[in-house]
SELUM-187008 format. One record per atom (N, C-alpha, C): residue in one letter; x, y negated, z. Coordinates in steps of 0.05 Angstrom, whole numbers, plus 5000, padded with zeros to 4 digits. Atoms other than C-alpha are relative to their C-alpha. Layout:
aXYZ
...
//
This chain:
m500049785019
m508844535238
m500350275015
t499849734988
t508145275254
t502750124995
a497449865003
a514545665266
a499750224979
a500249815021
a516146105207
a502750134995
l497549855006
l521346625187
l499550184977
m500349845024
m522346965120
m502150224999
l498249775004
l525447665112
l500250064970
q499549925028
q528547775044
q501950235000
g498549765001
g531648425023
g502349994980
t497849985019
t538148604988
t499150174976
g501149845022
g533749034942
g497250095008
s502749894994
s527049384937
s500250235019
d500249774982
d525049894990
d502250015020
v498150004978
v530049675042
v498649995027
g501549994975
g524549665094
g498849745009
k501050264993
k522148945092
k497250015012
s502849994991
s514749125100
s499850105029
l500149884973
l516049555161
l501349825020
l498750194981
l520749045192
l498149785008
v502050214993
v515448505187
v497850115018
a502149884983
a510248975216
a501050035029
g498849964973
g514849145275
g500449745015
l499650264988
l516648425288
l497349885008
a502750114994
a509248235284
a498950125026
r501049874976
r507348745337
r501649925024
a498350084978
a513348565381
a499349725009
c500650274992
c511747825379
c497149975010
s502750004989
s504347955389
s500050105029
n499849904973
n506148355450
n501149795019
r498950224984
r509847735475
r497949785005
g502150194996
g503247355472
g499849794978
l500150205022
l504446975407
l497850074980
i501949975022
i499146865354
i501750024974
v498249955023
v502647175293
v498350064975
r501449935026
r500447205220
r502150074980
p498249935021
p503847565163
p499449854974
f500450155025
f504847255094
f502050124980
k498349925022
k507547515028
k499149844975
p500950175023
p507447004970
p499150164976
q500749845024
q507447524915
q500650305006
n499749714996
n506448274919
n499350144975
m500849835023
m506148814866
m499450285011
s500849754989
s502149414887
s497150064991
n502849925005
n495949814868
n498750115025
n501049914974
n494949964942
n499049745014
a501150254990
a490249414966
a498050055022
a501949984978
a485749265025
a498049774997
v502250205001
v479148875032
v500349815023
t499850214980
t479448215070
t497349935012
i502550084987
i474247905116
i498449814981
e501450175019
e472647425058
e498950154976
g500949845023
g471147995010
g501949984977
g497949995021
g477647924972
g501850245004
e498149784997
e483648384966
e502949895002
i497150064997
i490948354988
i501550265001
g498349764999
g496748844988
g499650155026
r500449834977
r496049425036
r502249965021
a497950064981
a502749255067
a499349775018
q500850234984
q500048585090
q497750085019
a502149904982
a493948945118
a501250145025
l498749874977
l498549375161
l501349795018
q498750214984
q502448755183
q497949845016
a502150154985
a495948395201
a499050175023
r500849824979
r493949005241
r502149995023
a497950014980
a500648985276
a499949745016
a500250274987
a499548245291
a497449965015
r502750014987
r492448395316
r498449764990
t501550235012
t489347895268
t498550104976
p501649915022
p483847975216
p501449954973
l498950035027
l485648065142
l498849764986
r501050245014
r485247425102
r501349984972
n499050025027
n486147275028
n502749854999
d497650165001
d491546765043
d502550145009
m497649854991
m496147295073
m501750104976
n498649915024
n497947515002
n498749864976
p501450165020
p495946964953
p500250104972
v499649895027
v498747314891
v500550295002
l499749715000
l497748054882
l499950104971
l499949895027
l499848394817
l499450305001
k500849725000
k496449064803
k500650114972
p499149915026
p500249414747
p497950184986
q501949845017
q495849694690
q501450144978
t498449875020
t501149844638
t502949975008
e497250044995
e508749864634
e500849714999
t499250285003
t508849124616
t497949805008
g502250194994
g502348834642
g498750075027
a501349964974
a498348754706
a497549825002
q502250174992
q491848484734
q501149815021
v499050204982
v493347834771
v497749925019
i501950084979
i489547724837
i501249755014
v499150254987
v490047014864
v498149935023
q501650064975
q487646864935
q497650185002
g502049804996
g483747504936
g498250074977
k501949975022
k480047444870
k501550054973
i498849955026
i481447684799
i500449744985
h499350245015
h485047134761
h500250064970
g499849925028
g486047524696
g502250214997
n497949815006
n490848004662
n502349854986
a497750135012
a497847824640
a502250204995
t497549855004
t503948134608
t502149885017
a497850104983
a510548054644
a500949724990
r499250265012
r512347484596
r497949785006
q502150194994
q505647144605
q500049925029
y500050064972
y506247194680
y502249805007
q497850194994
q512946834680
q499149714994
a501050275007
a509446244646
a497949905020
m502150074981
m503946254699
m501149915027
k498950044973
k508646204759
k500049715010
p499950274989
p509445444764
p497349915011
a502650074990
a501945354771
a499250165025
l500649834977
l501445934820
l501449915025
l498650084977
l506545634866
l498349815017
c501750194985
c501645084885
c497950165016
r502049844986
r496445614904
r501350155023
v498649864979
v501645994944
v500649825024
l499550194979
l503545374983
l497549925015
e502650054987
e496245224997
e499450225020
s500649774983
s495345925025
s501950005025
f498150004978
f501645865067
f499349795021
a500850214981
a499245215098
a497550095016
r502449914986
r492445515115
r500650235019
i499549774983
i495246155143
i501549925026
g498650094976
g499545755192
g498349855019
e501850154982
e493645375221
e499250165024
g500849874976
g492645575293
g501950235008
a498149794994
a498546065292
a502549905014
d497550074988
d504846065334
d502450074982
l497949905017
l508946435282
l498950134975
v500649865025
v508446635209
v502550154991
l497849825009
l512747225187
l499650054971
i500249995029
i514047215113
i501750224988
e498549785013
e516147805070
e500649924971
g499250045027
g520047715006
g499350244983
a500549785018
a519648164945
a502550064984
g497649945015
g525348544913
g502449885013
s497550134990
s531748144921
s500349724989
p499550275010
p533547404916
p502449994981
a497750005017
a539847614878
a499450074971
e500849955028
e535847774815
e499949734986
l499850275011
l538247134782
l498449964974
n501650025024
n534647294717
n497149935005
l502750074992
l528147194755
l499849755017
r500050234981
r530246574794
r498349774990
a501550235010
a527046064748
a497050045006
h502950004992
h520045894775
h499350225020
d500549794980
d520846424830
d498149905021
i501950064978
i515146444879
i500150215022
a500049784981
a516947084916
a502249995020
n497750004982
n523746954948
n501049725005
m498950264994
m528246344949
m498549774988
g501650225011
g523745944903
g497849915020
f501950074980
f518345984956
f501349885025
a498750094976
a523145905014
a500949704998
e499250285005
e525845254984
e497649825000
a502450175003
a518944984967
a498649965027
a501450014974
a516145155036
a501849915023
d497950084980
d522644975073
d499950185024
v500049814979
v523045605114
v502750155001
p497549864998
p529245975141
p499750294991
v500049735011
v531246645113
v502050185015
i498349794989
i534147285143
i500250224978
l499649785020
l537147805096
l499950275015
a500249734989
a535548535109
a501250204980
g498849805017
g539849095081
g499550285010
d500649724994
d538949855080
d502650164999
i497549864999
i545150225104
i499650304991
d500549725006
d541850905090
d500550064970
r499549955029
r542650805014
r502949944992
g497150045006
g550050625020
g500649724990
g499150265010
g554050005003
g498949765014
i501450214986
i551149575058
i501749745000
i498350245000
i557149095059
i499749864974
a500350125027
a556648984984
a497149894997
q502850105001
q549048914991
q499849725011
i500450264986
i549348335040
i501949794989
v498050195010
v555848005017
v499449924971
g500550065028
g554148064944
g497549834996
t502550165002
t547047794953
t500649715008
h499450274990
h549747204993
h501749844980
m498350135019
m555047044941
m498549904975
l501550075024
l549847014885
l497949785006
l501950224994
l545546494922
l501349734995
s499150275004
s546045754907
s500949895028
p499250124974
p549345304961
p497749945018
s502250074983
s542645064986
s498650255011
e501249744991
e539945784989
e501850135021
q498249894980
q546146005027
q499749855027
r500450154975
r545045445078
r497450085013
r502649934990
r537845665085
r500050285013
t499749734990
t540046385100
t501449995027
k499050044973
k541146405175
k501450255011
g498849764989
g543447125184
g499050244986
y500849755013
y542347845168
y499550225022
l500349774983
l540348505198
l500350254983
v499449745013
v542149225181
v497850205008
n502249824995
n536449725174
n500850294994
k499849715005
k536050495177
k502750125006
f497449884993
f542650645212
f499650275013
r500049734987
r544051365232
r502750045013
g497649934987
g549151565284
g500849805022
d498850174979
d553751185333
d500149714990
l500050285009
l552350435326
l502749875002
s497450134997
s559250255351
s501950044977
l498349945023
l562250565289
l499749794978
f500450215021
f559549985248
f500949725009
d499150274991
d562549425290
d501949874980
a498150125020
a568149335239
a498549914975
g501650085023
g562949305183
g498649735006
l501250254993
l559248745220
l502049774999
a497950205000
a565748365228
a500749914972
i499350065028
i567248415154
i497749834987
i502250155011
i560248175134
i500049715010
s500050274989
s560547585181
s502349834990
e497750145010
e567547405158
e499649914971
k500350065029
k565647425084
k497849804995
t502350165006
t559047055091
t499649775020
g500550194979
g559346655156
g497350035012
l502749964989
l552546945173
l500150145027
e500349874974
e550247155242
e498650274997
s501549744999
s548247885254
s497949985022
f502249994981
f541447955287
f499550285010
g500349734989
g542448695300
g500250224979
v499949765016
v543249395272
v497750185010
l502349854992
l536749785273
l500350294992
p499949715007
p537150545278
p497650094984
f502249895016
f532950955231
f497650075018
f502449964984
f525750975257
f498650254990
a500949745009
a523751705253
a497050034996
d502949985003
d516251585260
d498949824978
a500950175022
a515951125199
a498050144982
h501849855018
h512451675160
h497150015010
k502750004989
k506451605206
k498449744993
l501250255009
l505050905178
l499550014970
p500649995028
p501950785110
p502349904983
p497950095018
p507150745054
p498949794981
e500950205019
e506850145008
e500250094971
d499349925027
d509650484947
d499250294995
a500849735006
a506751104913
a502350194999
f497649835002
f513851364903
f500950095028
s499249924973
s514451404979
s498350235010
i501649774991
i509051934983
i501450264995
t498749745004
t512052614994
t498150225008
s501749784994
s508753294997
s500550095029
r499749874974
r507453615064
r500650294994
p499249735007
p511154285060
p497850215007
a501949784995
a506754905055
a500950185022
r499449824979
r506455345116
r497850215001
e502049794999
e502855995130
e497649925015
g502550044985
g495655935149
g498949724997
v500950285002
v494755205126
v497849984979
i501950085021
i489354875084
i501749864979
n498450115022
n492454715016
n498449804983
i501350215016
i490554064981
i502049904979
a498350105022
a493353874912
a499049734992
v500650275009
v493653144892
v501649944975
p498550095024
p495452994819
p500849715002
v499050284998
v499752364820
v499549864974
l500750145024
l496451924768
l502149794993
s497950195008
s500751444728
s499649735012
r500650264987
r497250844760
r498350065025
i501449934975
i495151164826
i499649765017
a500750234984
a491750664871
a498750085027
n501249964973
n489550614944
n500650285011
f499149744992
f493651224959
f500250035031
d500149984971
d493251065034
d497650175008
d502149814994
d486851485029
d501150275009
l498849744994
l491652075036
l501350015028
d498550014975
d494951845101
d498950185022
p501049824978
p490252205150
p500450294993
l499649725008
l490952855110
l503050075004
l497249954996
l498552795110
l500850035029
a499449994972
a498452695185
a498750245014
e501649794987
e493653275199
e501550265003
p498849734996
p496653915230
p498450214985
g501449785013
g495154535191
g499049944972
v500850085027
v494254165125
v502649964983
a497750045018
a499254205067
a498949844976
v500750175023
v498553635016
v502250034979
h498149965022
h501953804950
h499749774980
m500050215019
m503553184909
m501050114973
v499449885025
v503453434837
v500949784980
r498850215017
r508053014793
r499650064970
a500249965029
a507852914717
a501850224991
g498549785010
g510153534681
g499850255016
e500549764983
e508254004738
e497250104996
t502749895001
t502254464739
t498949995029
i501349994973
i497254454796
i500250285010
p499649734990
p499055044840
p497450165002
h502349824996
h494455644844
h499450025030
s500849954972
s490755824908
s499849755017
m500650244985
m489355104928
m497150025011
d502850024989
d483255004973
d498649774987
v501350255011
v481954304946
v501949874980
i498650195017
i484153884887
i498849735005
l501050274994
l483553154906
l501049814979
l499350195021
l483352654849
l499949725013
p499850264986
p485651974877
p499049774983
g500750245014
g484151264857
g502149934979
s498250095021
s487250934796
s499349714992
k500450285010
k488150224769
k499050014972
t500849985028
t486850464698
t498750284996
t501449755000
t481551004699
t500150154974
l500149865026
l480951154625
l502850094991
a497349935007
a488451144613
a501050245017
d499249774983
d489451614672
d498450254995
m501549765009
m483952074647
m501550134977
e498349915022
e488152124584
e502650125010
f497549894987
f494352234628
f499550275012
v500749744989
v490852804663
v500050224979
r500049805022
r489653154597
r502850044989
a497349975010
a496753014574
a501750195017
q498549824982
q499353394635
q498850285000
g501349754999
g494553964624
g498550055026
w501349974974
w491453824692
w497050064997
d502949945004
d484353854663
d499650304998
i500149715002
i485654584646
i500350135028
d499649904972
d488254714717
d497649955017
i502350074983
i482254364748
i497750184993
h502349825008
h477154764708
h500550295008
a499449734990
a480755414725
a499550025030
h500450014971
h480655214798
h497050025007
v502950004996
v473155094794
v498850284994
r501049735007
r471855764759
r500750215022
q499149824979
q475656104816
q498749945027
g501550074975
g471055784868
g501249785017
g498750214985
g475455204888
g498349755002
t501350264996
t473254514912
t501549784987
v498850245012
v474553864875
v498749755013
f500950254987
f473953184910
f501249774985
g499050235015
g474352534871
g499549745016
l500250254986
l475651854903
l500149774980
c500150245017
c473651224865
c500550074971
a499549935028
a476951294796
a500050314997
g500149715001
g477852034812
g497150114999
y502849945001
y470352064824
y498949954972
q500950065027
q469051724757
q500950214980
m499049805018
m473352244723
m498450265001
l501549764997
l468852794748
l497650014981
g502350025017
g463252554702
g500550084971
r499949915028
r461752684629
r501649804982
r498950205019
r463952024596
r500749755015
l499050254988
l467951404615
l500149794978
r500150225020
r466750744578
r501149745012
d498950274992
d470450074581
d499649824976
p500550155025
p467049664526
p501449734999
g498750265000
g470149014548
g503150005003
g497149984996
g477249274555
g501049905026
i499350104973
i477349114629
i502650115010
e497649874990
e482849614644
e502150064979
g498049945021
g486349684577
g498750054973
p501049975028
p485649864503
p498150234995
i501849775004
i481950534511
i497249925007
r502850094996
r474550394503
r498250225009
e501749784993
e471651084513
e501550265000
i498749754998
i473851774534
i498350205015
d501449804985
d470952434558
d501250035028
g499149934973
g471252574632
g500350305003
l499749714996
l472053264663
l497450154997
g502649865004
g464653414656
g499150185023
l500749834977
l464053714726
l497549915014
l502550104989
l458253264747
l498549854978
d501750105022
d452453014704
d499549705004
f500350295001
f453652264700
f502049874982
d498150165016
d457051734657
d500749755016
t499150244987
t460951124680
t500749784979
e499350235017
e461450434647
e501249795017
l498750214985
l466449924671
l499049734991
g500950275005
g464549194676
g501749805014
p498250204988
p467448534698
p499749965030
d500550054971
d464348524768
d501450215017
k498549824983
k468648824823
k498650005028
k501249984974
k465549084887
k502150025021
l498050004978
l469648914949
l498449955026
v501650024976
v466149065014
v500650235019
e499749794980
e466949445079
e497350145003
e502549844999
e461850015088
e499950175024
h500549814979
h458850455141
h497650174991
g502249845007
g454051035135
g500250295009
t500149724993
t452951785135
t500950174976
d499249815021
d456052355096
d498050234999
h502149795002
h451152865068
h501250284998
l498749745001
l456253435063
l500250125028
t499549904973
t457853485137
t498249875021
g501750144980
g452853005170
g501449815018
a498450174982
a458452575199
a499549704994
a500050295004
a458351825210
a502649934987
i497650075015
i463351495163
i500249704998
s499550285006
s466450825148
s502349984980
g497950045020
g471050545094
g499549744985
y500450255016
y470950035038
y499850074971
h500249985028
h469049954966
h502049804987
m498350175016
m474149674916
m500050124971
h500249875027
h472049844845
h498449834981
v501750105021
v469149634779
v498650244988
g501449785013
g464050064742
g497550085013
r502649904990
r457050344749
r499650284988
c500549735009
c455151074744
c497050044996
d502849945006
d448651344715
d499750294991
g500549725008
g446052054709
g498650165022
a501549834982
a442352624741
a501550075026
a498449924977
a448052794789
a499749805023
l500350204979
l446752144827
l497550055017
n502449934984
n440152444852
n500950165025
r498949874976
r444652834901
r502449845009
p497850174991
p448852274932
p501650135022
m498349894978
m454752454976
m499749845025
f500250174976
f453951855022
f497549834998
t501950214998
t448551395046
t501449785016
l498550224989
l451850725061
l498249765005
t501550244995
t449550045085
t499149864974
s500750125025
s449449825012
s498350184983
g501749815015
g445550444989
g501450264996
p498849745005
p447051144963
p502649974984
d497450015013
d454151284938
d500950284993
g498749755008
g457451844899
g498050224993
a501649775008
a454852534880
a501350255010
i499049744991
i455553254902
i498450214986
s501349795015
s454053884863
s498250175017
a501949834985
a448554374882
a501450215017
n498649804984
n453754874906
n502049875020
s498350154981
s457454324946
s503050054996
r497249965005
r464054474913
r501349784983
i499050235016
i464653874866
i498749755012
m501150234986
m463853204900
m501949764997
g498350255001
g466252484902
g498349765005
g501450254996
g464551764913
g502049774999
y498450245002
y467151054913
y501349925027
l499250094974
l468551014988
l502950065007
h497349974992
h475850905003
h500150015031
g499749984971
g478351075073
g498450215013
i501849804990
i473551655081
i501450195019
f498749804983
f478752115111
f501149885026
s499450124974
s480251615167
s497850045020
s502349944982
s473351795195
s500550275011
d499049754988
d475552335244
d498050224998
e502049795000
e468952715248
e499750124972
f500349905028
f468252755172
f502550174993
r497649865007
r475552965164
r500150285013
y500049744986
y474953525217
y497950194986
n502149845012
n468353775187
n500750094972
f499349935027
f470853755116
f502150214999
l497849815001
l477354125130
l499150275012
n500949754987
n473854645175
n498250174982
r501549835019
r469754865115
r501950214988
f498149825012
f476155205091
f501450185020
k498649844980
k479455445154
k499849875027
i500050114973
i478755355229
i502949995009
r497250034992
r485355075254
r500349995030
k499450014971
k488555155322
k500749725009
e499350284993
e491154435320
e498549814982
k501250215016
k488053795296
k501049735009
l499350274993
l489653055294
l497749885016
d502150104982
d485852755353
d498649754989
n501250255009
n484852055325
n502049854983
f498150125018
f488251775264
f500749715007
e499650284994
e487351045284
e501849975025
i498350014975
i490451175353
i502950074993
v497349945008
v496451495319
v501449764987
v498950245013
v497550875276
v500749795020
e499550214980
e496850405335
e502450085018
g497749914983
g501650825378
g502649984985
t497550025016
t506750835321
t500949714998
l499350295001
l506450075314
l501249915027
d498950074974
d507650015389
d502950115003
k497349884998
k513650495385
k502049844982
l498350155018
l516350095326
l500849735013
a499450254986
a515849445366
a502050045022
e498149944978
e519449765425
e502850054988
h497549945014
h524850015377
h501449754992
m498850255009
m525949325349
m500849825023
e499350154976
e525948995417
e502750105012
q497649884989
q531449475438
q502549934984
y497650015016
y536149385379
y500449734985
l499750265013
l534748695348
l499949775020
n500050244983
n535848005378
n497649844992
i502550135008
i528647785373
i499949725011
d499950284989
d529847185419
d501449814981
a498550175019
a534946925370
a498549964974
l501750035025
l530347055310
l497849805005
l502150194994
l524846665344
l501149715002
e498750264998
e529646095358
e500549894972
v499650095027
v531446065284
v497349904988
a502650085011
a524046045266
a499049745012
e501050244987
e522445495316
e501749764993
n498250235007
n528545065299
n499849914971
a500450085028
a526545055226
a498449754997
n501650245001
n521744505243
n501449765012
//
């Protein structure tokens, strides 16, 4: 059997995704064949796999860290929230259906078999599988039929390490309390813990480590100082996206934060770009004046988020921006919103069947059951740059505006651009990762003294720094011994 190790957190957002990515790169650097795995993920930030399916973007980053291609089995169950109580369920890369929270609980026993199938396949030919939990195993109200944390760990017979976040306070209670709430068999399965996001003198927490070990009997695998370059890696959660502060002489881009914003890693290269201020506009706020660009991002529920845009008054702000000569760029759902009319006759994304778009481009969109999931390459007609990215969308557009496509891709023309080149958009995610396009697009507004040389090199360099950081402060040899002895 392949060696395996599962990181479970004392809560959400304690850094599990980044810890797995760092361990994956560190172990890959040691010459091991590593693969990431997350039984169940909840995110509208997804990536296209080599099989033409989709998995959570966090697992895509972990696969990149492990230097291995993206596969459906790395994240066999992906929940993409569509409402406050319901989500689209993706199983092994493909749409399985929609479910309310209550309906999903009833689906879990059957899904566990699919999860275990994927886990077995992902381990084939690997030296190590690094598994990420979801939320916390101490959520006892969710323990029945659990497939994300201890339910999976018990079924797959893998060892567990607890990760806590000292930056949010109460780290001793986090780890000790979580351990106390586990069943005896789950406690035996938990082999130790690590402390994440420490700031200051590490020796000042020696007494804290002694208390945790005394109360739980668990081994400490290290205290990891706060990793300052974490912001250079794609965030998993939309709530982790923060505005880049405005500075004199920068290009200002406003991004309305939609209620079901999706594939927001499209923004990462812009957030990293010197001389660019990205303003994340939250619900209840107005879009600031004097923006160079308003960028409408992707959404999991296009029609509902078009209604959300109007509820915030952002449609008024966008039209005022256009009248004043501003540029509007729509990505995927944001592109669909630029048209005249949005239709969802089959209720693919929710109860709203039809709604007016912003009317900035002459086309209509109708959603359908078929989802396009494919990597793309081609040319941009605005700047003439070579581009690459991926499609992940439902819906077809039709109208006169499509006679002026924004991109020519391997699959054909994509998107639309107005005659004055100020209103534009398309379905291609990842467009701003294409360095030449990003430089040319931004330089339409202002020539900058500094620029980001290569976004992909920045991500790779940050993963290497993260691996070095973890090698320095965590006992990776001991963690590997735990993983290997599990068999």
